[in-house]
Each structure stands twice: as structure tokens, then as C-alpha cells.
C-alpha positions as CSV (number, residue, x, y, z in Angstrom):
1,M,16.0,18.8,15.1
2,T,15.4,15.2,13.9
3,D,17.4,12.5,15.7
4,L,18.7,10.7,12.7
5,S,19.7,7.6,14.7
6,F,16.1,6.9,15.8
7,A,14.2,8.5,12.9
8,S,12.0,5.9,11.1
9,A,12.8,4.8,7.6
10,T,9.7,6.6,6.4
11,E,10.9,9.9,8.1
12,L,14.4,9.6,6.7
13,I,13.1,8.9,3.1
14,G,10.8,11.9,3.4
15,L,13.6,14.2,4.5
16,M,15.7,13.1,1.6
17,R,12.8,13.3,-0.9
18,H,12.2,16.9,0.2
19,R,16.0,17.7,0.2
20,A,16.1,18.5,3.8
21,L,18.7,15.7,4.1
22,S,21.0,14.3,1.5
23,P,21.9,10.6,1.1
24,Q,25.5,11.6,1.7
25,E,24.7,13.3,5.0
26,L,22.7,10.3,6.1
27,M,25.4,7.9,5.1
28,S,28.1,9.8,6.9
29,H,25.9,9.8,10.0
30,T,25.2,6.0,9.7
31,L,28.8,5.1,9.3
32,D,29.8,7.2,12.2
33,R,27.0,5.6,14.3
34,I,28.2,2.1,13.4
35,G,31.8,3.1,14.2
36,T,31.0,4.4,17.6
37,S,28.2,2.1,18.8
38,D,28.8,-1.3,17.3
39,A,31.9,-2.0,19.3
40,T,29.5,-2.8,22.2
41,L,27.1,-4.8,20.1
42,N,29.2,-6.7,17.5
43,S,26.2,-6.7,15.2
44,V,27.9,-5.8,11.9
45,V,30.3,-8.3,10.4
46,A,31.0,-6.7,7.0
47,L,31.1,-3.0,6.0
48,D,32.3,-1.1,3.0
49,P,32.4,2.6,3.9
50,E,34.1,3.7,0.8
51,R,31.6,2.1,-1.5
52,A,28.7,3.2,0.7
53,L,29.8,6.9,0.5
54,A,30.3,6.6,-3.3
55,D,26.8,5.1,-3.7
56,A,25.3,7.9,-1.5
57,A,27.1,10.6,-3.5
58,A,25.8,9.1,-6.8
59,L,22.3,9.0,-5.5
60,T,22.5,12.6,-4.2
61,A,23.4,13.7,-7.7
62,R,20.5,11.8,-9.2
63,I,18.1,13.4,-6.8
64,A,19.5,16.8,-7.6
65,R,18.9,16.1,-11.3
66,G,15.2,15.5,-10.5
67,E,15.3,11.7,-11.1
68,E,12.9,9.4,-9.3
69,P,15.2,7.1,-7.3
70,G,12.6,4.8,-5.7
71,P,10.6,4.3,-2.5
72,L,13.6,3.5,-0.4
73,A,15.8,6.2,-2.0
74,G,19.0,6.8,0.1
75,L,18.1,4.5,3.0
76,P,21.2,2.6,4.3
77,V,20.3,-1.1,4.8
78,L,22.2,-3.9,6.4
79,V,21.7,-7.5,5.1
80,K,21.6,-10.6,7.3
81,D,24.7,-12.6,6.4
82,G,22.7,-15.6,5.3
83,E,21.6,-13.8,2.1
84,D,23.8,-12.8,-0.8
85,A,24.5,-9.1,-1.3
86,R,26.7,-8.2,-4.2
87,G,30.3,-7.3,-3.2
88,F,30.1,-8.9,0.3
89,P,31.0,-12.4,1.3
90,T,28.2,-14.6,2.6
91,S,29.5,-16.3,5.7
92,R,26.2,-17.8,6.8
93,G,27.3,-17.2,10.3
94,T,30.0,-19.9,10.4
95,S,33.8,-20.0,10.4
96,A,33.5,-22.6,7.6
97,Y,32.4,-19.8,5.2
98,R,34.1,-16.7,6.7
99,D,36.6,-16.5,3.9
100,N,34.1,-16.9,1.1
101,P,34.7,-14.6,-1.9
102,P,32.3,-11.6,-2.3
103,A,29.0,-12.6,-3.8
104,A,28.7,-11.7,-7.5
105,H,25.0,-11.1,-7.4
106,D,22.2,-10.1,-4.9
107,S,19.5,-12.4,-3.7
108,I,16.1,-11.6,-5.1
109,H,15.2,-9.9,-1.9
110,V,18.3,-7.7,-1.7
111,S,18.0,-6.9,-5.5
112,R,14.5,-5.6,-4.9
113,L,15.6,-3.3,-2.0
114,R,18.5,-2.0,-4.1
115,A,16.2,-1.4,-7.1
116,A,14.0,0.6,-4.8
117,G,16.9,3.0,-4.0
118,A,18.2,1.4,-0.8
119,L,21.9,1.6,-0.3
120,I,23.3,-1.8,0.8
121,I,26.2,-1.1,3.2
122,G,27.1,-4.3,5.0
123,K,26.1,-7.6,6.6
124,T,24.9,-8.5,10.1
125,N,25.8,-11.4,12.3
126,L,23.8,-14.7,12.8
127,P,24.5,-18.1,14.4
128,P,25.8,-20.9,12.1
129,L,23.3,-21.3,9.3
130,G,20.7,-19.6,11.5
131,A,20.5,-22.6,13.8
132,A,20.1,-21.0,17.2
133,V,18.0,-18.5,19.2
134,H,21.1,-16.5,20.2
135,T,23.7,-15.0,17.9
136,A,27.2,-16.3,18.2
137,N,29.8,-18.1,16.1
138,D,33.5,-18.8,15.8
139,A,33.8,-16.5,12.8
140,F,32.7,-13.2,14.4
141,G,31.9,-13.8,18.0
142,V,28.9,-13.0,20.2
143,T,26.4,-10.3,19.3
144,R,24.9,-8.4,22.3
145,N,21.5,-6.9,23.2
146,P,21.5,-3.0,23.2
147,W,19.2,-3.0,26.2
148,N,21.8,-5.0,28.2
149,P,25.1,-6.2,26.7
150,D,25.1,-9.2,29.1
151,R,21.9,-10.4,27.3
152,S,21.3,-11.9,23.9
153,P,19.5,-10.1,21.1
154,G,18.1,-13.5,20.2
155,G,18.6,-15.3,16.9
156,S,19.0,-16.1,14.3
157,S,18.5,-12.5,13.1
158,G,20.1,-11.1,16.2
159,G,22.7,-9.0,14.4
160,A,19.9,-7.3,12.4
161,A,17.7,-6.8,15.5
162,A,20.5,-5.3,17.6
163,A,21.6,-2.9,14.8
164,V,18.1,-1.6,14.2
165,A,17.2,-1.4,17.9
166,A,20.4,0.6,18.7
167,G,19.7,3.1,15.8
168,L,22.6,2.0,13.6
169,V,20.1,1.7,10.6
170,A,16.4,2.0,10.3
171,L,16.0,-1.2,8.2
172,G,17.7,-4.5,8.0
173,T,16.9,-7.8,6.3
174,A,16.1,-10.9,8.3
175,G,14.7,-14.4,7.9
176,D,12.5,-16.6,10.1
177,G,12.5,-20.4,10.2
178,G,11.2,-20.9,13.7
179,G,11.0,-17.4,15.1
180,S,14.3,-16.0,13.8
181,T,12.8,-12.6,13.1
182,R,10.1,-12.4,15.8
183,I,12.2,-13.6,18.7
184,P,15.1,-11.1,18.2
185,A,12.5,-8.3,17.5
186,A,10.8,-9.2,20.8
187,L,14.0,-9.3,22.8
188,C,15.3,-6.0,21.3
189,G,12.0,-4.0,21.5
190,I,11.4,-3.6,17.7
191,V,8.9,-4.8,15.2
192,G,9.4,-8.2,13.5
193,L,7.0,-9.6,10.8
194,K,7.2,-13.1,9.5
195,P,5.1,-12.9,6.3
196,S,3.0,-15.6,4.8
197,R,5.1,-18.5,3.4
198,G,6.2,-17.4,-0.1
199,R,5.3,-13.7,0.3
200,I,9.0,-12.7,-0.3
201,P,10.8,-14.9,-2.9
202,Q,13.9,-16.8,-2.0
203,G,17.0,-17.5,-4.1
204,P,18.4,-17.8,-6.5
205,S,21.2,-19.0,-4.3
206,G,21.5,-19.7,-0.6
207,M,20.3,-22.4,1.7
208,P,17.7,-24.8,0.5
209,C,14.4,-24.6,2.4
210,W,13.2,-28.2,2.0
211,P,10.6,-28.0,4.8
212,Q,9.5,-24.6,3.5
213,N,9.8,-23.1,7.0
214,V,12.0,-20.0,6.3
215,C,10.3,-16.7,5.4
216,L,12.5,-13.8,4.4
217,S,11.6,-10.5,6.2
218,G,12.7,-7.1,7.3
219,M,13.6,-5.7,10.6
220,A,12.4,-2.2,11.6
221,R,11.5,-0.1,14.6
222,T,8.0,0.8,13.4
223,V,5.0,-1.0,11.8
224,R,4.8,1.5,9.0
225,D,8.4,0.8,8.0
226,T,7.7,-2.9,8.2
227,A,4.8,-2.4,5.7
228,L,7.0,-0.2,3.5
229,H,9.6,-3.0,3.3
230,L,7.0,-5.6,2.5
231,D,5.5,-3.4,-0.3
232,V,9.0,-3.4,-1.9
233,A,10.0,-7.0,-1.3
234,A,6.8,-8.9,-1.9
235,G,5.7,-10.5,-5.2
236,H,6.3,-13.6,-7.3
237,H,9.6,-14.3,-9.0
238,P,10.1,-17.2,-11.4
239,A,13.3,-18.4,-9.6
240,D,11.1,-19.3,-6.6
241,P,8.1,-21.3,-7.9
242,N,6.6,-21.2,-4.4
243,S,6.5,-17.4,-4.2
244,L,3.1,-15.6,-4.1
245,P,1.7,-13.1,-6.6
246,A,2.3,-9.4,-5.8
247,P,-0.4,-8.0,-3.5
248,T,-3.1,-6.0,-5.1
249,A,-2.9,-3.1,-2.6
250,S,-0.2,-1.4,-0.6
251,Y,0.4,-2.7,2.9
252,R,1.6,0.7,4.0
253,D,-1.6,2.4,2.6
254,S,-3.7,-0.1,4.4
255,L,-2.5,1.4,7.8
256,D,-4.1,4.7,7.2
257,G,-7.6,3.5,8.1
258,P,-8.9,2.2,11.5
259,I,-8.9,-1.6,12.0
260,R,-12.4,-3.0,11.7
261,A,-14.1,-4.9,14.4
262,L,-12.3,-8.3,14.6
263,R,-12.6,-11.5,16.5
264,V,-9.5,-11.9,18.6
265,G,-8.5,-15.1,20.4
266,V,-6.1,-14.6,23.3
267,M,-3.8,-17.6,23.8
268,R,-1.6,-17.7,26.9
269,T,0.1,-21.0,27.0
270,L,-0.7,-23.1,23.9
271,G,-0.7,-26.0,26.4
272,I,3.1,-26.0,26.5
273,A,4.4,-22.7,27.9
274,E,4.5,-21.0,31.3
275,P,5.3,-17.4,30.4
276,R,6.8,-15.1,33.0
277,P,4.3,-12.7,34.8
278,E,5.6,-9.6,33.0
279,M,4.8,-11.3,29.6
280,L,1.3,-12.1,30.8
281,R,0.8,-8.6,32.0
282,A,1.9,-7.3,28.6
283,L,-0.6,-9.7,26.9
284,E,-3.5,-8.6,29.2
285,R,-2.7,-4.9,28.5
286,T,-2.8,-5.6,24.8
287,A,-6.0,-7.6,25.0
288,D,-7.7,-4.8,26.9
289,L,-6.5,-2.3,24.3
290,L,-7.9,-4.3,21.4
291,R,-11.2,-4.7,23.3
292,D,-11.4,-1.0,23.9
293,L,-11.0,-0.4,20.2
294,G,-14.2,-2.3,19.5
295,N,-12.9,-5.8,18.8
296,S,-14.4,-9.0,20.1
297,V,-11.7,-10.4,22.4
298,R,-12.0,-13.7,24.3
299,D,-9.8,-16.3,25.8
300,E,-8.9,-19.4,23.7
301,E,-7.3,-22.2,25.6
302,S,-6.8,-24.7,22.8
303,A,-3.5,-26.5,23.1
304,L,-1.1,-27.3,20.3
305,P,-1.4,-30.8,18.8
306,G,1.2,-33.0,20.6
307,A,1.3,-30.7,23.7
308,V,0.9,-33.7,26.0
309,D,4.2,-35.1,24.6
310,F,6.1,-31.8,25.1
311,P,9.0,-31.4,24.2
312,A,9.1,-34.3,21.8
313,P,7.5,-32.6,18.8
314,F,9.9,-29.7,19.2
315,R,12.9,-32.0,19.3
316,M,11.7,-33.8,16.2
317,R,11.1,-30.5,14.4
318,Q,14.6,-29.2,15.2
319,K,16.3,-32.4,14.1
320,A,14.4,-32.4,10.8
321,L,15.5,-28.8,10.2
322,A,19.1,-29.7,11.1
323,H,18.9,-32.4,8.4
324,S,17.7,-29.8,5.9
325,R,20.8,-27.7,6.8
326,L,23.0,-30.7,6.4
327,L,21.7,-31.3,2.9
328,G,22.5,-27.7,2.0
329,V,26.2,-28.0,3.0
330,L,26.7,-31.7,2.6
331,D,29.7,-31.6,0.3
332,D,31.5,-29.0,2.4
333,F,30.7,-30.7,5.6
334,T,31.9,-34.1,4.4
335,A,35.2,-32.6,3.1
336,R,36.0,-30.3,6.1
337,R,33.9,-30.9,9.1
338,A,36.5,-29.4,11.4
339,D,35.9,-25.9,9.8
340,F,32.4,-25.8,11.3
341,E,31.7,-24.8,14.9
342,P,32.0,-28.0,17.0
343,W,28.5,-27.8,18.5
344,F,27.0,-27.2,15.1
345,A,28.9,-30.0,13.5
346,D,27.6,-32.3,16.2
347,T,24.1,-31.1,15.5
348,L,24.4,-31.8,11.8
349,D,25.9,-35.2,12.5
350,D,23.1,-36.1,14.9
351,S,20.5,-35.3,12.1
352,R,21.9,-38.2,10.1
353,T,20.1,-40.6,12.4
354,L,16.7,-39.5,11.2
355,T,14.8,-42.4,9.7
356,P,11.9,-42.5,7.2
357,T,9.6,-43.2,10.1
358,D,10.9,-40.0,11.8
359,F,10.2,-38.0,8.7
360,A,6.7,-39.4,8.4
361,A,6.0,-38.5,12.0
362,Y,7.3,-35.0,11.4
363,W,5.0,-34.4,8.4
364,A,2.1,-36.0,10.2
365,H,2.6,-33.5,13.0
366,R,2.7,-30.6,10.6
367,S,-0.6,-31.8,9.1
368,Q,-2.1,-31.8,12.6
369,L,-0.9,-28.2,13.0
370,N,-2.5,-27.2,9.8
371,H,-5.9,-28.6,10.8
372,W,-5.6,-27.1,14.3
373,T,-5.0,-23.6,12.9
374,A,-7.7,-24.0,10.3
375,R,-10.2,-24.6,13.1
376,L,-9.0,-21.6,15.1
377,F,-9.3,-19.3,12.1
378,D,-12.8,-20.5,11.6
379,Q,-13.5,-18.8,14.9
380,Y,-11.1,-15.8,14.9
381,D,-9.7,-13.2,12.6
382,L,-6.6,-12.8,14.8
383,L,-4.7,-14.8,17.5
384,L,-2.9,-12.9,20.2
385,M,-0.2,-14.4,22.5
386,P,3.2,-13.7,23.9
387,T,6.1,-13.8,21.4
388,V,8.5,-15.4,23.8
389,P,7.9,-16.7,27.4
390,T,10.7,-14.6,28.9
391,T,12.7,-11.4,28.4
392,A,16.2,-11.7,26.9
393,W,18.4,-14.6,28.1
394,P,22.2,-14.4,28.6
395,A,24.3,-13.5,25.6
396,K,25.9,-17.0,25.6
397,G,22.4,-18.4,24.9
398,P,19.5,-19.9,26.9
399,D,19.9,-23.0,29.1
400,V,17.7,-25.2,27.0
401,A,17.4,-28.0,29.5
402,T,16.1,-25.5,32.1
403,A,13.8,-23.9,29.6
404,V,12.3,-27.3,28.8
405,R,11.8,-28.0,32.5
406,R,10.3,-24.6,33.2
407,H,8.3,-24.6,30.0
408,T,10.0,-21.4,28.7
409,L,11.3,-22.8,25.5
410,P,12.1,-19.7,23.3
411,I,10.3,-21.1,20.2
412,S,7.2,-22.1,22.0
413,Y,4.9,-19.5,20.4
414,T,6.7,-18.9,17.1
415,S,7.8,-22.1,15.4
416,V,4.2,-23.4,14.9
417,F,3.5,-20.6,12.5
418,N,6.5,-21.4,10.4
419,D,5.2,-24.9,10.1
420,T,1.7,-23.7,9.1
421,G,2.9,-20.7,7.0
422,H,0.7,-18.0,8.6
423,P,1.7,-14.4,8.9
424,A,2.8,-13.4,12.4
425,I,4.2,-10.2,13.8
426,S,6.0,-9.4,17.1
427,V,5.4,-5.9,18.4
428,P,6.7,-4.2,21.6
429,A,4.3,-4.0,24.6
430,G,6.3,-2.2,27.3
431,L,9.2,-3.1,29.6
432,G,9.5,-5.8,32.3
433,P,10.8,-5.2,35.8
434,D,14.3,-6.0,34.6
435,G,14.1,-3.1,32.2
436,L,14.0,-5.4,29.2
437,P,11.4,-5.3,26.4
438,C,8.2,-7.4,26.5
439,A,6.4,-8.2,23.3
440,V,3.2,-9.8,22.0
441,Q,2.6,-11.8,18.8
442,V,-0.3,-11.3,16.5
443,V,-1.2,-14.1,14.0
444,A,-3.6,-13.9,11.1
445,P,-5.1,-16.3,8.5
446,H,-3.0,-17.1,5.4
447,H,-2.1,-14.2,3.2
448,R,-3.6,-11.6,5.6
449,E,-0.6,-9.5,6.4
450,D,-2.9,-6.5,6.3
451,L,-4.6,-7.7,9.5
452,V,-1.5,-8.3,11.5
453,L,0.0,-5.0,10.4
454,G,-3.2,-3.1,11.3
455,A,-3.4,-4.7,14.8
456,A,0.3,-4.1,15.3
457,Q,-0.1,-0.4,14.3
458,A,-2.8,0.0,16.9
459,I,-0.6,-1.6,19.6
460,E,2.3,0.6,18.6
461,T,0.2,3.7,18.8
462,A,-0.9,2.8,22.3
463,F,2.4,1.7,23.8
464,G,4.9,3.7,21.8
465,A,8.2,2.8,20.3
466,L,11.1,1.7,22.5
467,R,14.7,3.1,22.7
468,P,17.5,1.4,24.6
469,P,18.7,4.0,27.1
470,A,22.4,3.5,26.5
471,F,22.0,4.2,22.8
472,D,19.3,6.9,22.9
473,T,20.9,10.1,21.6
474,G,17.8,12.2,22.3
475,S,16.2,14.6,19.8
């Protein structure tokens, strides 16, 4: 018998398409699973069971009539609460917006999932405006990692990652502005793809993305489900002039063939990080695997531009992004600063001190990153590195000062590829001695999601999917 909690989205859709499972049956299971399991995690911040069951009943009737309901037909999906989903408030992870009225419309991303037959059932937690690598706020509290509730699922898509990893849903939406999809995926032992900049359109409402760092994404337990999500969500939309044209081939179909011989550069530190031994062991195992599959794999010790000034470039980057967030909420922040979390309000206030000289330095650094990655991709088809330097940190968040001193800053390996816009994926690569997931990150040239998905599929096939023991219901 199929374990519905940990069946992939692809498996669940197949069961429903062949009428071995109805959308109503899956929805009842999903709501029961959330009701019994999320008390530990606190990943879901809004849920409408009555509407979810009604939508599932209507879809069951459509399938019975022989209608074609779409590639995601009947799949329950949770939406990160930074995006609009019709009928649910958009809190953006802050007490300032907890009492927002329900959104009247879906974001472009969510509307595409709904049009493909997905059933949007609720929202997942995030830190205020996605501004942290752990998921906690004054509106809904702390979200916890299903592998160890004393640990964080990461952020900012921590609610989505925890829900998917614990088998509440097979697919959730996410977003990545500095690692916000890949970091939670790594800490929770699931797959997290940050697509190329513009691959999934943004808008028509929501936070402005002035530095063009944020990429919308999906959160899933398998690479094939990740590709399925991208097939549905990708493609130009006129409301986002920076969005890319629709791909000419299916990402999911591209996984059916073997990966061709590729040039892979293995990067251990980027000149700024000192990853824990278990992370390096996971990296070495993955490098050996790709070598055994016929790829050319060699070490690449090139350091990030500005590495000698670590952590100054990271501080400058985070301050610039905080200023972007400030612009997005400026009127509300000016009128009711006290409604925002105190630490977050202080961060927004601090961003006001940026000068034109600071902005010029930030953009100059990004230009250096673009040239650096361009040189790397003249030599390699893929880059392989850890996703994060450590396994999951405490649920209250990492000690940033200690992380800087020990060179274990959580965004060490991820934020650069938001700045450059390259596709990057985090894929599980076993467990560390603490029983927590380890992960590796694969990065490809611009617009080559097919390459990162293919490599991730090979890694997943070798190492297998992970299930947190406390939530594993067996089969």
C-alpha cells in the first residue's frame, strides 16, 4: 500500500489520474496529517479545511466526468505566506500584517499552479519579509525542523521546507533571495531549486525586488517533482517584464535520459567558508559519484571576489537588501513602526544609513561576481559545493557573530548565485553524525536548469530520499 504521506507528487497525481485515489481521499488524508503533525512543527499558518474539501470534491466530480484537470490535478499545495493566494491573508511573516484581509487574487505563480489543477489549501510560515535564515516571527511563532524540533528548518522558506519534509504535502511554494529555498531544503533533507533569475514570473503584487535577487520556486522531496513544478510555473508573463520565455522542452522529460559527460568543478570553501567535516564528506561522496558516472571532475579553488575582506561584502549585501525591503513597506513602517518585530524594525532603520557610495560599491561587487562566474563557466558545465557549512542550527536561529568568526555563515555558498542569477539546486547527500541532513549544491550556467536537475537526479538516485524518523509512517 502506498504511504500517502511520503508519496511523491508524481506518484499521487498518477494514482488520481488512474482513479486509484480520489482528490477527496487525498485531501482528507492531508488535512488529517496537518492536524496531527503540525502541532510539533508550526509550519502552517493559515488553513481552510472546508474550502479544501469542497474543492477536492468538485475536482473528483470533474475527473469522474472524464475531464482533463491538468498536470497537478488534485495535488494539495501550501503557499509560502509571502505570496498572495486568493482567500488567504498575506502576512509576509510579520505581526504588522497578520490581520491583513484575504487576498482577492493569486500571484502569477500561484495562479499557474491552480490552473494546472493544484488545490491551494493554506499558507506556510516565514520570518519577517523573508529576512532571516531561521523561521520565527511575533505573528505565528517559531517553526521547527522535523528532524529535530530543537533545530531550525532554516529560512526564509522554513515553513514550506518543514511541511514538505514531514510529509504534510508533497509540494509547497518557496522563494529564494539569498538561499531561502536552498538553505531550508538542505537543513530539512529535501530538494530545493533556485531557478535562473526570471524563470518564474513575479507579481502582480507583493514585495518589490529592486536588486532582482529573489527567485520564486517550489519545495519538493524529489527532483522529478521539482521539475514538474517548474514545467507548470515557468514562462513569461507581461506583468513581469524581466520574466523569461517559456522553455522549449519539458524539464521533467529531460530527466529520462542519462546525463552526458560534463566538466564539474568542486569548490570547497569559496575562500570564505570552513564547512564542517560531515559536509566535506558529503561533498567528496558526491564528487566521486559524478566521476564514476563518466564526468570530468576536478578541484577548483577560486575564491569569491572580496573574500579577503570577509565578511564586509556580505554585510553590505544584506544591508542593501534590507533597504529594498524598507522601500516595499515604507508607508506602513513610517506610520506604525511598533507593529513590526523589534529586531526587524531595527534592521530596516539601519538600512536608512546607506549612502550613494555604499550602493555604488554594492553594484560594483555584483559586477565582479558576474565576471568571476563567467570565467568559471568557461571552464566548467557545473559547479559542485556544499549548500551550507553546517547542519541545522538551533530553532531560535544561528549565532551570527560566532558563524562569522568560525567561517560558517549560512549564506556563504548560496547568496552569490542570487546576485549572479544562475540556477542552483540543493539535494540531500546523506546524514551527519548528529542525525541531521547534509546536502550539496549544484550550480549551472544561466538558463540551464536542465543541467542542475539532471545532476541532482543522479545524486538522488545514488543516495536516496530522506525521511525524518519521527514523522515516517512507513509504507
